[in-house]
C-alpha positions in Angstrom: 81.1 -40.6 -46.9 77.5 -40.7 -47.3 77.5 -42.9 -44.0 80.3 -40.6 -42.0 77.1 -38.0 -42.2 75.1 -40.1 -41.0 76.6 -40.9 -37.9 77.6 -37.8 -36.8 73.7 -36.9 -37.1 73.5 -39.9 -35.2 75.5 -38.8 -32.7 74.1 -35.1 -32.7 70.9 -36.3 -32.0 71.9 -38.7 -29.1 73.6 -36.2 -27.5 70.4 -33.4 -27.6 69.0 -36.7 -25.9 71.8 -37.1 -23.4 71.0 -33.5 -22.7 67.7 -33.0 -21.9 68.3 -36.0 -19.7 67.7 -35.4 -15.4 70.6 -34.7 -13.7 69.9 -38.6 -12.2 69.8 -40.3 -15.6 73.2 -38.3 -16.7 75.2 -39.6 -13.1 74.1 -43.4 -15.5 75.2 -42.5 -18.8 74.9 -45.3 -21.6 77.2 -46.9 -23.1 79.0 -44.9 -26.4 79.1 -46.9 -29.5 83.1 -45.6 -30.1 84.5 -48.3 -32.5 
């Protein structure tokens, strides 16, 4: 389950970065790794 913990942390970091992006970047978001 340790691997999943890291995944969640990484996802939270990416989400924070996404929230801090300027609006023009948000209109063109990167693809997420949802496998």
